[in-house]
C-alpha positions as CSV (number, residue, x, y, z in Angstrom):
1,X,15.2,-42.4,33.7
2,X,12.7,-43.2,30.3
3,X,10.9,-39.4,31.0
4,X,14.3,-37.9,31.1
5,X,15.7,-39.8,28.1
6,X,12.2,-38.4,26.2
7,X,12.7,-35.0,27.5
8,X,16.6,-34.8,25.9
9,X,14.5,-35.9,23.0
10,X,11.8,-33.5,22.3
11,X,14.8,-31.0,23.2
12,X,17.1,-32.5,20.6
13,X,14.5,-32.6,17.9
14,X,13.3,-28.8,19.0
15,X,16.6,-27.6,18.4
16,X,16.9,-28.9,14.8
17,X,13.7,-27.3,14.5
18,X,14.9,-24.2,15.4
19,X,18.1,-24.4,13.2
20,X,16.2,-25.4,10.2
21,X,13.5,-22.6,10.2
22,X,16.0,-20.1,11.0
23,X,18.0,-21.1,8.3
24,X,14.8,-20.6,5.7
25,X,13.5,-17.8,7.7
26,X,10.1,-19.3,8.0
27,X,8.3,-17.5,10.4
28,X,5.1,-19.9,11.2
29,X,7.6,-22.8,12.0
30,X,10.2,-20.4,13.8
31,X,7.5,-19.2,16.1
32,X,5.9,-22.6,16.3
33,X,9.2,-23.7,17.7
34,X,10.0,-21.0,20.0
35,X,6.6,-21.8,21.8
36,X,7.6,-25.3,22.1
37,X,11.2,-24.7,23.2
38,X,9.6,-22.7,26.1
39,X,7.1,-25.6,26.8
40,X,10.5,-27.8,27.3
41,X,11.7,-25.0,29.5
42,X,14.9,-24.8,27.2
43,X,17.4,-22.3,28.3
44,X,16.8,-18.6,27.9
45,X,20.4,-17.9,26.5
46,X,20.3,-21.2,24.4
47,X,22.3,-20.4,21.1
48,X,19.9,-21.2,18.9
49,X,16.7,-20.0,20.4
50,X,18.7,-16.7,20.4
51,X,19.4,-17.1,16.8
52,X,16.0,-18.4,16.2
53,X,14.6,-15.0,17.9
54,X,16.3,-13.0,16.1
55,X,15.2,-14.4,12.7
56,X,11.5,-14.2,13.7
57,X,11.7,-10.7,14.6
58,X,13.6,-9.9,10.9
59,X,10.2,-12.1,9.7
60,X,8.0,-10.3,11.6
61,X,9.4,-6.9,10.3
62,X,9.3,-8.4,6.3
63,X,5.6,-9.4,6.9
64,X,5.0,-5.6,8.3
65,X,6.4,-4.0,5.2
66,X,4.1,-6.2,3.3
67,X,0.8,-5.0,5.3
68,X,2.0,-1.8,4.9
69,X,1.8,-1.8,1.5
70,X,-1.5,-3.8,1.6
71,X,-2.9,-1.6,4.1
72,X,-5.6,-3.6,5.2
73,X,-6.2,-2.8,8.9
74,X,-7.2,-6.3,10.2
75,X,-3.8,-7.5,8.7
76,X,-2.1,-4.9,10.3
77,X,-3.1,-5.7,13.8
78,X,-2.6,-9.3,13.9
79,X,1.3,-8.3,12.9
80,X,1.4,-5.7,15.0
81,X,0.2,-7.6,17.9
82,X,2.9,-10.6,16.9
83,X,5.6,-8.0,16.4
84,X,4.8,-6.9,20.1
85,X,4.6,-10.4,21.2
86,X,8.2,-11.2,19.8
87,X,10.1,-8.1,21.2
88,X,10.1,-6.1,18.4
89,X,11.9,-2.8,19.1
90,X,8.8,-0.3,19.7
91,X,11.4,2.7,18.0
92,X,12.2,0.4,14.9
93,X,11.1,2.6,11.7
94,X,9.3,-0.4,10.1
95,X,7.0,-0.8,13.4
96,X,6.2,3.1,13.3
97,X,5.1,3.1,9.9
98,X,2.9,0.5,10.5
99,X,1.5,2.2,14.0
100,X,1.0,5.1,11.5
101,X,-0.6,2.9,8.8
102,X,-3.0,1.1,11.5
103,X,-4.3,4.6,12.7
104,X,-4.6,5.5,8.3
105,X,-6.2,2.2,8.0
106,X,-8.8,2.6,10.4
107,X,-10.2,6.3,8.8
108,X,-12.3,6.5,6.6
109,X,-10.4,7.9,3.9
110,X,-10.7,8.7,0.0
111,X,-7.4,7.7,-1.8
112,X,-6.1,10.2,-4.6
113,X,-4.2,9.1,-7.5
114,X,-1.4,11.1,-8.6
115,X,-1.3,13.0,-11.7
116,X,1.1,11.7,-14.4
117,X,3.8,13.5,-16.7
118,X,2.5,13.5,-20.2
119,X,4.4,11.0,-22.7
120,X,6.8,12.7,-24.8
121,X,5.8,11.4,-28.4
122,X,8.4,11.2,-31.4
123,X,7.0,14.2,-33.0
124,X,7.5,16.4,-30.0
125,X,11.3,15.0,-30.2
126,X,11.9,15.6,-33.6
127,X,10.5,19.4,-33.3
128,X,12.5,19.9,-30.2
129,X,15.7,18.4,-30.6
130,X,18.3,19.7,-33.3
131,X,18.5,17.5,-36.7
132,X,22.0,16.3,-35.5
133,X,21.5,15.7,-32.2
134,X,18.4,13.5,-33.2
135,X,20.1,10.2,-32.9
136,X,21.4,11.0,-29.2
137,X,17.8,12.0,-28.2
138,X,16.3,9.1,-29.2
139,X,18.3,6.9,-27.7
140,X,18.0,8.9,-24.6
141,X,14.1,8.0,-24.9
142,X,14.7,4.3,-25.1
143,X,17.2,4.7,-22.0
144,X,14.4,6.2,-20.0
145,X,11.9,4.0,-21.1
146,X,13.7,0.7,-20.2
147,X,14.8,2.4,-16.9
148,X,18.5,3.0,-17.6
149,X,20.0,0.3,-20.0
150,X,19.2,-0.2,-23.7
151,X,20.5,-1.5,-26.7
152,X,22.7,0.9,-28.7
153,X,21.2,2.4,-31.8
154,X,24.5,3.3,-33.8
155,X,26.4,-0.8,-33.1
156,X,22.8,-2.4,-32.9
157,X,24.4,-3.4,-29.4
158,X,27.4,-5.2,-31.1
159,X,30.2,-2.3,-29.9
160,X,31.8,-2.0,-32.7
161,X,31.0,-0.1,-36.2
162,X,32.6,1.5,-39.5
163,X,34.9,4.4,-38.5
164,X,33.3,6.4,-41.3
165,X,29.8,6.0,-39.4
166,X,31.0,8.2,-36.7
167,X,29.4,11.5,-35.9
168,X,30.8,14.4,-38.0
169,X,31.0,16.3,-34.7
170,X,32.6,13.5,-32.8
171,X,35.4,13.4,-35.7
172,X,36.0,16.9,-35.4
173,X,36.6,16.7,-31.5
174,X,38.7,13.6,-31.7
175,X,40.9,15.3,-34.7
176,X,41.8,18.1,-32.3
177,X,42.8,15.6,-29.4
178,X,44.7,13.6,-31.7
179,X,46.5,16.3,-33.3
180,X,50.3,15.6,-33.3
181,X,49.7,11.9,-32.3
182,X,49.8,8.9,-34.0
183,X,46.4,7.7,-35.0
184,X,45.3,5.3,-32.2
185,X,42.5,3.4,-34.4
186,X,43.5,-0.2,-35.2
187,X,42.1,-3.3,-37.1
188,X,41.5,-6.4,-35.8
189,X,44.7,-7.5,-37.2
190,X,46.9,-4.7,-35.4
191,X,47.2,-2.4,-38.6
192,X,45.6,1.5,-38.5
193,X,43.8,2.9,-41.2
194,X,40.5,5.0,-41.6
195,X,37.5,3.4,-42.9
196,X,38.1,0.0,-41.4
197,X,35.4,-1.9,-39.3
198,X,35.7,-3.3,-35.7
199,X,36.2,0.3,-34.3
200,X,34.6,0.8,-30.6
201,X,31.2,2.1,-31.1
202,X,31.7,5.8,-30.8
203,X,28.0,6.4,-28.9
204,X,28.6,3.4,-26.5
205,X,32.0,3.4,-26.2
206,X,32.3,-0.3,-26.9
207,X,29.5,-1.2,-23.9
208,X,26.7,-2.3,-26.8
209,X,24.2,-0.4,-24.2
210,X,23.2,3.3,-23.9
211,X,23.9,3.5,-20.3
212,X,26.7,5.7,-20.7
213,X,24.9,8.1,-22.9
214,X,22.9,9.3,-20.6
215,X,25.8,10.9,-18.9
216,X,28.6,11.6,-21.9
217,X,25.6,13.8,-23.7
218,X,26.9,17.1,-23.3
219,X,26.8,20.5,-25.7
220,X,30.4,20.4,-26.2
221,X,30.6,17.1,-28.0
222,X,27.5,18.4,-30.3
223,X,28.6,21.7,-31.4
224,X,26.5,23.3,-33.8
225,X,25.6,27.0,-36.1
226,X,22.5,27.8,-34.5
227,X,22.5,30.3,-31.7
228,X,20.3,30.8,-28.8
229,X,17.4,32.8,-30.0
230,X,18.0,35.6,-26.8
231,X,21.7,35.5,-26.0
232,X,23.1,34.4,-29.4
233,X,25.3,31.6,-27.7
234,X,25.3,28.0,-28.5
235,X,22.0,26.5,-28.1
236,X,20.6,23.3,-27.1
237,X,16.8,22.6,-26.9
238,X,13.4,23.9,-28.4
239,X,10.7,25.4,-26.3
240,X,7.7,24.7,-28.1
241,X,7.1,21.5,-30.5
242,X,5.1,24.0,-32.8
243,X,8.0,26.3,-34.0
244,X,11.8,26.1,-34.9
245,X,13.4,28.3,-32.5
246,X,16.2,26.9,-30.3
247,X,17.4,28.1,-26.9
248,X,20.2,27.6,-24.3
249,X,19.3,25.9,-21.3
250,X,19.5,28.9,-18.7
251,X,17.4,31.3,-21.4
252,X,14.3,28.3,-21.2
253,X,14.7,28.4,-18.0
254,X,14.5,32.1,-17.7
255,X,11.9,32.9,-20.0
256,X,9.7,30.0,-18.4
257,X,10.1,31.8,-15.1
258,X,9.1,35.2,-16.2
259,X,5.8,33.8,-17.8
260,X,5.4,32.4,-14.6
261,X,6.0,35.4,-12.9
262,X,3.9,37.8,-15.0
263,X,1.0,35.1,-15.7
264,X,1.2,35.5,-19.6
265,X,-0.9,32.0,-19.9
266,X,-1.2,30.4,-22.3
267,X,2.3,30.2,-22.6
268,X,4.1,31.0,-25.7
269,X,7.6,30.7,-27.1
270,X,9.2,34.0,-26.8
271,X,10.3,34.4,-30.1
272,X,6.6,33.9,-31.9
273,X,5.3,36.0,-29.4
274,X,8.1,38.5,-30.7
275,X,7.4,37.8,-34.4
276,X,3.1,38.2,-33.5
277,X,3.1,41.7,-33.9
278,X,1.1,42.5,-31.3
279,X,-1.5,39.7,-31.7
280,X,-2.9,38.5,-28.3
281,X,-2.5,34.8,-29.4
282,X,0.5,34.0,-31.7
283,X,-0.2,31.9,-34.6
284,X,2.3,29.0,-33.2
285,X,4.7,28.4,-30.8
286,X,2.5,27.0,-27.6
287,X,4.4,25.9,-25.1
288,X,2.4,22.2,-24.4
289,X,2.6,20.1,-21.4
290,X,4.4,17.5,-23.8
291,X,7.0,19.9,-24.6
292,X,7.4,20.8,-20.8
293,X,8.0,17.1,-20.0
294,X,10.8,17.2,-22.8
295,X,12.3,19.6,-21.1
296,X,12.2,18.2,-17.3
297,X,13.6,15.0,-18.3
298,X,16.8,16.8,-19.8
299,X,17.2,18.6,-16.5
300,X,16.4,21.8,-18.2
301,X,13.6,22.8,-15.9
302,X,12.2,21.0,-12.7
303,X,9.3,18.7,-12.5
304,X,7.7,21.4,-9.8
305,X,8.2,24.1,-12.5
306,X,6.2,21.9,-14.9
307,X,3.3,21.0,-13.0
308,X,3.3,24.6,-12.1
309,X,3.0,26.0,-15.2
310,X,0.5,22.5,-16.3
311,X,-1.6,24.0,-13.5
312,X,-2.2,27.4,-15.1
313,X,-3.0,26.1,-18.8
314,X,-5.9,23.6,-17.9
315,X,-8.8,23.8,-20.6
316,X,-12.3,24.0,-19.4
317,X,-12.5,19.9,-19.8
318,X,-8.9,18.9,-18.1
319,X,-9.0,17.4,-14.4
320,X,-7.5,19.7,-11.7
321,X,-4.4,18.7,-9.6
322,X,-2.6,20.0,-6.8
323,X,0.7,19.6,-5.1
324,X,0.7,16.9,-2.0
325,X,0.5,18.8,1.2
326,X,3.3,17.0,2.3
327,X,5.7,18.2,-0.3
328,X,6.4,14.5,-1.2
329,X,6.8,15.7,-5.1
330,X,3.6,14.2,-6.3
331,X,0.6,15.9,-7.9
332,X,-2.8,14.6,-6.7
333,X,-5.7,14.4,-9.2
334,X,-8.6,16.6,-7.6
335,X,-11.9,14.9,-6.3
336,X,-14.9,17.3,-5.0
337,X,-14.8,16.7,-0.9
338,X,-17.3,14.0,0.0
339,X,-18.7,14.7,3.4
340,X,-19.2,12.2,6.1
341,X,-22.0,13.1,8.8
342,X,-20.5,13.4,12.7
343,X,-22.1,13.6,16.3
344,X,-21.4,16.6,17.8
345,X,-22.2,17.4,21.5
346,X,-23.5,21.3,22.4
347,X,-25.6,22.2,24.9
348,X,-28.5,21.3,23.1
349,X,-27.4,17.8,23.1
350,X,-25.9,15.4,20.8
351,X,-26.6,17.1,17.0
352,X,-25.0,15.8,13.5
353,X,-23.0,17.8,11.5
354,X,-21.2,17.4,8.3
355,X,-17.4,17.2,7.5
356,X,-15.2,16.4,4.7
357,X,-13.1,13.0,4.6
358,X,-9.7,12.8,4.8
359,X,-7.8,12.3,1.6
360,X,-4.7,9.9,1.5
361,X,-1.4,10.7,-0.9
362,X,0.5,7.5,-2.0
363,X,3.4,9.0,0.0
364,X,1.0,8.3,3.7
365,X,0.0,12.0,4.2
366,X,-3.1,12.7,5.1
367,X,-5.0,15.9,4.4
368,X,-8.3,17.5,4.3
369,X,-10.3,16.8,1.1
370,X,-11.6,20.7,1.4
371,X,-8.9,23.0,2.3
372,X,-6.1,20.1,1.7
373,X,-4.2,21.1,4.8
374,X,-2.0,18.3,6.3
375,X,-3.8,16.1,9.0
376,X,-2.4,14.2,12.2
377,X,-4.1,10.9,11.6
378,X,-4.8,10.9,15.1
379,X,-6.1,14.1,15.5
380,X,-7.7,13.9,11.9
381,X,-11.5,13.8,13.5
382,X,-10.6,17.3,15.1
383,X,-9.9,19.2,11.9
384,X,-11.8,22.4,11.1
385,X,-11.3,23.9,8.0
386,X,-12.6,27.3,9.6
387,X,-10.0,27.8,11.8
388,X,-7.6,27.7,9.3
389,X,-9.5,31.0,7.4
390,X,-8.0,34.1,7.1
391,X,-9.8,36.7,9.2
392,X,-12.2,38.4,7.2
393,X,-12.6,42.4,7.1
394,X,-15.3,44.6,8.7
395,X,-17.2,45.0,5.4
396,X,-17.0,41.2,4.5
397,X,-18.3,40.6,7.9
398,X,-21.1,43.2,8.0
399,X,-22.3,41.8,4.6
400,X,-22.8,38.3,5.9
401,X,-24.5,39.1,9.0
402,X,-27.1,41.1,6.5
403,X,-27.3,38.0,4.8
404,X,-27.8,35.1,7.2
405,X,-26.5,34.1,11.0
406,X,-24.8,30.8,12.0
407,X,-27.1,28.6,13.8
408,X,-26.7,28.4,18.1
409,X,-26.6,25.1,18.2
410,X,-24.5,23.8,15.7
411,X,-22.9,26.7,13.7
412,X,-24.4,26.1,10.2
413,X,-24.6,29.5,8.0
414,X,-28.4,29.9,7.5
415,X,-30.2,32.3,5.5
416,X,-33.5,33.5,5.9
417,X,-35.7,34.4,2.7
418,X,-39.4,35.0,4.2
419,X,-41.8,33.6,6.9
420,X,-42.1,34.2,10.5
421,X,-39.1,34.9,13.2
422,X,-39.1,30.9,13.7
423,X,-36.6,29.5,12.3
424,X,-35.6,25.5,11.9
425,X,-31.8,24.1,11.1
426,X,-32.1,22.3,7.8
427,X,-35.7,22.9,7.5
428,X,-38.2,25.2,7.2
429,X,-40.1,26.7,10.2
430,X,-42.3,24.4,12.0
431,X,-40.6,21.6,9.6
432,X,-39.6,17.3,9.6
433,X,-36.8,16.6,12.0
434,X,-35.8,13.5,9.9
435,X,-35.7,15.9,7.1
436,X,-33.7,18.6,8.6
437,X,-31.4,16.0,9.9
438,X,-30.9,14.7,5.9
439,X,-30.2,18.1,4.8
440,X,-27.0,18.3,7.0
441,X,-29.0,20.5,9.7
442,X,-29.4,19.9,13.4
443,X,-33.3,20.5,13.5
444,X,-32.9,23.2,16.3
445,X,-35.4,25.6,16.3
446,X,-34.8,29.4,17.5
447,X,-36.2,32.5,17.0
448,X,-34.3,34.7,14.2
449,X,-34.5,37.9,15.8
450,X,-32.9,36.8,19.2
451,X,-31.2,33.5,18.5
452,X,-33.0,32.2,21.5
453,X,-34.8,28.7,21.4
454,X,-38.0,28.7,20.3
455,X,-40.5,26.2,22.0
456,X,-43.2,25.8,19.2
457,X,-44.7,23.2,17.2
458,X,-42.7,20.5,14.7
459,X,-42.9,17.2,13.1
460,X,-40.9,14.5,14.6
461,X,-39.0,11.3,12.3
462,X,-42.1,9.9,12.0
463,X,-43.9,12.6,10.8
464,X,-46.0,13.0,14.0
465,X,-46.7,16.6,15.1
466,X,-45.3,17.6,18.2
467,X,-45.8,20.5,20.7
468,X,-42.4,22.0,22.8
469,X,-38.8,22.0,22.6
470,X,-36.9,19.6,20.2
471,X,-35.3,16.7,23.3
472,X,-32.2,14.9,22.6
473,X,-34.2,11.3,22.4
474,X,-36.1,12.6,19.6
475,X,-32.7,14.1,18.2
476,X,-31.4,10.6,18.4
477,X,-34.1,8.8,17.0
478,X,-34.4,11.0,13.9
479,X,-30.5,10.7,13.3
480,X,-30.6,6.7,13.8
481,X,-33.6,6.9,11.1
482,X,-31.2,8.8,8.7
483,X,-28.6,6.2,9.1
484,X,-25.9,8.6,11.2
485,X,-26.2,6.7,14.1
């Protein structure tokens, strides 16, 4: 009887622990309490145990998301193993992402940084926006900078302002709408009267913030007398921060597309190019990356169009960039390929070969650093850039055959610049095996004329002269000495 009472007390304590751990979503306590419940042989369909299991799976999935963000292999292994143990659904999206991230973390990848949009300085806004639009444009900049909300510039966040402070264009539109109607503007005491204070702010509609401005800013609201320099309809923006020409959004899109299609770079304002009287380079009107950012943030052009144009206008000292192969929308700063030596099995035995390391985008895309092809993380080591190459024409193939040949062992392209008929891949004829391996070759010796193996002397990894064929043991010793295996 005493043993039974102790058992019941333990079950009661464990049940309380299960309830409290479930309430606070404490992963460690949940795991320990469920183990204790199993040791006490509590019923599997116990209500509190079921609730604790569900809460534990949720906690593990949350931990997996954190592990994915960190990207550390050991952490991923631990939480994936725990997810399997607690019964997380294998088809769960987070679980699948964690498994993929585990494969990526096990690879020796080079992480690529994204290319950021150039910032738009106030000087660019002042040149590309019309004078009567500047208040709106600077307000828009503040909204973008603050992530969607900022204090209204017109009323300084109060939501109210004098009627006389209204923009002339807004007054004109309001007058048209209210023709034939009694004035709806009232003072605080209920009396109407123009010029009285405490009227709802015309910019933020009385809210005090500029969130509404992002959708309320339209060309109909802000009419002016400056026509588009191409179609002569109402204009909206400039295309360059170096000139005073304005265009409608459609003509800006058409002009930039024409520049891209014809390769007319560096890109200039169409009106400035027309005024340059046949000069190769106009005196002004260059379309800068900052100007393109201004247009992209106002939905005149796409981000893809902006980066494609920026790519065509890189200066000699600028860092190159390219689009993510997964088409995630990011552009990645170029890094020269770094090569990793691997072991390749051949009829002559294992030989060293070098392949470019995989690259990694922030979106999780794995790609080849050399040809930028998208890779399957599970098969990244099998990628061969040469398989994706365009087939060469006969003249090019004939020229390459004259210039050199491929090593019959590892496939490296070799050129002969003199000497006898014997070649060593990675070094001169009868060279040093260790030096050949360090140079990225395999050390195979063959006759240039027939590509057959050459039985001749060479120097092993210790520098000792040897005669005959290079054996697998000698090559493996050289690879160990070079630090490859």
